[in-house]
C-alpha positions, 0 to 999 in steps of 0.5 A: 796657170789659172787659179779659181778663187771661187772654188776655194771660196766654196770649199771655205763656205762648206767648211764654215757650215760644217763647223757651225753644225758642230757648234749648234749654229745654223749658218743661213748665208755665206756671202763672199766679196772676192777682191781683185788685189791678190797682194792685200793681206785681207783681199777677200771678205766672207760674211757669215749670217745666222737668223739674228747675227752676221760676222765678217771674216777676211782671208788672204788670197793664198787661203782661197787659191790653195786648198791642199796645204795643211797649215793653211787649212788649219789657219782657215779652220781656226779663223772660221771657228773664231768667227762662228764663236761670235755667232753663238747665242748668248744670254745677256749678262745682268747689269746689276746684282742684288744682294740678299 
């Protein structure tokens, strides 16, 4: 049985872009480093980039090689949502407060 991790990576990249749009984040680039060891917990790396920020997420092999499993899909979506939350533009917090 041949497992095509690139197909899983494409599905996850498309989902990342969808979640980004839902949150008002335009993901300009999804760059994968598909690892060779399927036994590592964080075998595969995805870098999501906007015009000003990049966030890195790691995925175990099972999430790239099985797309029909609802539990894994939810776990992947949760991981993507957490990463995309880091890409949201934020105003810097003031470093001091003035009293009146």
